[in-house]
C-alpha positions as CSV (number, residue, x, y, z in Angstrom):
1,M,19.0,7.1,-26.2
2,E,18.2,7.7,-22.7
3,Q,15.8,4.8,-21.4
4,P,12.0,4.9,-20.4
5,I,11.0,6.3,-17.3
6,L,8.9,3.7,-17.0
7,S,8.8,-0.1,-19.3
8,V,5.8,-2.7,-19.1
9,Q,6.8,-5.8,-19.1
10,A,4.4,-8.5,-19.7
11,V,2.3,-7.4,-17.3
12,G,-0.5,-9.6,-16.4
13,F,-2.8,-9.3,-12.9
14,K,-5.2,-12.2,-11.7
15,A,-7.8,-12.1,-8.3
16,G,-8.8,-15.4,-8.2
17,Q,-9.8,-16.9,-11.1
18,E,-10.7,-13.7,-12.7
19,T,-7.6,-12.7,-14.9
20,I,-7.9,-8.4,-14.9
21,L,-5.3,-7.9,-16.7
22,E,-2.8,-10.3,-19.3
23,N,0.5,-9.7,-21.3
24,I,0.7,-6.0,-21.3
25,S,4.1,-4.2,-22.1
26,F,4.1,-0.9,-23.5
27,D,7.6,1.8,-22.4
28,V,6.9,5.7,-21.2
29,E,9.2,8.0,-22.0
30,K,10.7,11.1,-19.6
31,G,7.8,13.6,-19.9
32,E,4.9,12.3,-22.1
33,I,1.9,12.7,-21.8
34,V,-0.1,9.1,-22.2
35,T,-3.5,8.2,-21.5
36,I,-5.1,5.2,-21.1
37,T,-8.7,4.9,-22.0
38,G,-10.7,1.3,-22.8
39,P,-14.6,0.5,-21.5
40,S,-15.7,0.2,-18.4
41,G,-13.9,-3.1,-16.5
42,S,-11.4,-3.6,-18.7
43,G,-8.2,-3.4,-16.7
44,K,-7.7,0.4,-16.7
45,S,-7.8,0.8,-13.4
46,T,-5.7,-1.8,-11.8
47,L,-3.1,-0.8,-14.8
48,L,-2.7,2.2,-13.0
49,K,-2.5,0.8,-9.3
50,V,-0.1,-1.4,-10.7
51,L,2.0,1.5,-11.8
52,G,1.5,3.2,-8.9
53,S,3.3,0.0,-6.4
54,L,-0.6,0.0,-4.7
55,I,-0.6,-3.6,-5.8
56,S,2.0,-6.2,-6.9
57,P,1.5,-8.3,-10.6
58,T,0.9,-11.6,-10.4
59,K,3.2,-12.1,-13.7
60,G,5.7,-9.8,-15.5
61,E,7.3,-6.9,-14.3
62,I,7.7,-3.1,-14.2
63,L,11.1,-0.7,-14.5
64,F,11.4,2.6,-12.9
65,K,14.6,4.1,-15.2
66,G,15.8,0.6,-15.8
67,Q,15.2,-1.0,-11.9
68,S,12.9,-3.7,-11.0
69,L,10.4,-2.0,-8.1
70,D,10.9,-5.5,-6.2
71,K,14.1,-3.3,-6.0
72,N,12.6,0.0,-5.4
73,D,11.0,1.3,-2.1
74,P,8.0,1.3,-2.1
75,L,7.5,4.5,0.1
76,E,10.8,6.2,-2.4
77,Y,8.9,5.2,-5.4
78,R,5.5,6.7,-3.9
79,K,7.1,9.4,-3.6
80,K,8.6,9.9,-7.4
81,V,5.4,8.2,-9.1
82,S,1.7,9.6,-7.1
83,Y,-0.9,7.9,-7.7
84,F,-4.2,10.2,-8.1
85,F,-7.4,8.6,-6.9
86,Q,-10.6,9.4,-9.1
87,N,-12.4,11.1,-5.6
88,A,-9.4,12.0,-3.7
89,A,-10.5,12.7,0.0
90,L,-9.7,15.2,2.5
91,F,-8.7,14.3,6.3
92,D,-8.9,16.2,9.5
93,Q,-10.3,19.6,10.1
94,T,-8.9,22.2,7.1
95,V,-6.9,22.3,4.2
96,K,-4.3,23.5,6.1
97,D,-3.9,20.1,7.8
98,N,-3.9,18.8,4.4
99,L,-1.5,21.0,2.7
100,T,0.5,20.9,5.9
101,F,0.7,16.6,6.0
102,P,3.5,16.3,3.0
103,Y,6.0,18.6,5.0
104,E,4.8,16.6,8.4
105,I,5.6,12.9,7.0
106,R,8.9,14.5,5.7
107,N,9.9,16.0,9.0
108,Q,9.5,19.2,7.0
109,D,8.8,23.2,8.3
110,P,5.2,24.1,6.1
111,E,6.4,26.5,3.5
112,E,3.2,28.3,3.6
113,Q,3.9,31.1,0.8
114,R,4.6,28.1,-1.3
115,I,1.4,26.5,-0.3
116,K,0.0,29.8,-1.0
117,D,1.2,30.2,-4.5
118,Y,-0.1,26.4,-5.2
119,L,-3.6,27.5,-4.2
120,K,-3.4,30.5,-6.9
121,K,-2.0,28.4,-9.0
122,V,-5.6,26.0,-9.2
123,K,-8.1,29.6,-8.5
124,L,-8.3,29.7,-4.9
125,P,-7.8,32.3,-2.8
126,E,-5.1,31.7,0.0
127,T,-8.1,33.0,2.5
128,Y,-8.8,28.7,2.0
129,Y,-5.5,27.7,3.5
130,E,-7.8,28.0,6.8
131,K,-10.7,26.6,5.7
132,A,-13.1,23.8,6.9
133,V,-13.0,21.1,4.4
134,T,-16.6,20.8,4.9
135,E,-17.1,23.8,3.3
136,L,-15.3,22.5,0.2
137,S,-17.3,22.0,-3.1
138,G,-16.3,18.7,-4.7
139,G,-14.5,20.2,-7.3
140,E,-12.7,22.6,-4.9
141,K,-11.7,19.4,-2.8
142,Q,-10.3,17.6,-5.8
143,R,-8.0,20.7,-6.8
144,I,-6.8,20.7,-2.5
145,A,-6.4,16.9,-3.1
146,L,-4.1,17.6,-6.2
147,V,-2.0,20.4,-5.3
148,R,-1.6,18.3,-2.1
149,N,-0.2,15.7,-4.3
150,L,2.2,18.4,-6.0
151,L,4.0,20.4,-3.4
152,F,6.7,17.4,-3.2
153,Q,6.7,17.4,-7.0
154,P,6.7,13.8,-8.3
155,E,8.5,12.2,-11.5
156,V,5.9,10.4,-12.5
157,L,1.8,11.6,-11.4
158,L,-0.7,8.6,-12.8
159,L,-4.3,10.2,-12.6
160,D,-7.3,7.9,-12.7
161,E,-10.0,9.7,-14.3
162,V,-9.3,12.4,-12.0
163,T,-12.0,15.0,-13.7
164,S,-14.7,12.6,-14.6
165,S,-17.0,14.3,-12.1
166,L,-16.1,17.8,-12.2
167,D,-17.8,20.6,-13.6
168,T,-15.9,22.5,-16.9
169,E,-14.7,25.2,-15.3
170,N,-12.7,22.6,-12.6
171,K,-11.5,20.5,-15.2
172,R,-9.8,23.1,-17.0
173,I,-7.8,24.5,-13.8
174,I,-6.9,21.2,-13.4
175,H,-6.2,20.4,-17.4
176,T,-4.2,24.0,-17.2
177,L,-2.1,22.7,-13.7
178,I,-1.5,18.9,-15.4
179,K,0.1,20.8,-18.7
180,E,1.9,23.4,-17.0
181,L,3.8,21.5,-14.8
182,N,4.5,19.1,-17.9
183,Q,6.0,21.4,-20.1
184,Q,8.4,23.6,-16.8
185,S,9.1,20.7,-15.2
186,D,8.4,17.8,-17.6
187,I,6.6,15.5,-15.5
188,T,5.9,12.2,-17.4
189,V,1.8,12.0,-17.0
190,L,-0.5,9.1,-17.5
191,M,-3.6,9.4,-17.2
192,I,-7.5,7.5,-16.9
193,T,-9.7,9.4,-19.1
194,H,-12.8,9.3,-21.5
195,D,-13.0,12.6,-21.7
196,E,-11.6,14.3,-25.5
197,S,-10.4,17.1,-25.0
198,E,-7.9,14.8,-22.1
199,L,-7.0,12.8,-25.0
200,S,-6.9,15.4,-27.6
201,Q,-3.9,16.8,-25.3
202,A,-1.9,13.0,-25.0
203,D,1.7,12.2,-26.7
204,R,0.0,8.7,-27.2
205,V,-3.6,6.8,-26.6
206,I,-3.0,3.5,-24.5
207,R,-6.2,1.4,-25.4
208,I,-7.5,-1.4,-22.6
209,I,-10.3,-3.8,-23.9
210,D,-10.4,-7.0,-21.9
211,G,-7.1,-7.0,-19.7
212,R,-4.7,-7.4,-22.9
213,L,-3.4,-3.9,-25.0
214,E,-5.2,-3.4,-27.8
215,E,-3.6,-0.5,-29.9
216,K,-1.5,2.2,-29.0
217,H,-1.2,5.5,-31.8
218,D,0.4,8.8,-32.0
219,E,-2.2,11.6,-31.4
């Protein structure tokens, strides 16, 4: 049997004297869509940040394809395991500035047609490529930020309530793209959500209560 793409082993996290996560253990198989849910303040976002290597656990360890995160180069790991924030920020002046950035940090020439094809996938016209970021709505900014994360496809996508502030149409567009990537490219998805439509898409639901893994079950 193929080893899990991610294995969370007795992970804990403390901030000062406060215990945020305690003894969290679960595996994620390649290609799974797993949703993480639970009350506000229960530690869900902290868990996702630990998985994204944005913070380090204070106990336990995380394995990526059988290898401890301690032995993975953080920059290389973050190319394979991509963390997407709830309200992703755009920078510089234009959409083009944002969508050529992933190429620049890899010292590659931007593939303008590929970028424009991705704009179509999130239901934005090619003309948006030159658009000023100040002219975008909140939903459009979130879609541009998602494209920025996906131009070089990660193996694992970590989504922290990325549709919570979006309207129904923007949610639908993002749901469709994520489902398509999962089905066509076998991208593994872990998402924090309270949205019933996202919970119903999941292969599995993990619930965090007061920093502990309360239950997990197949949907």
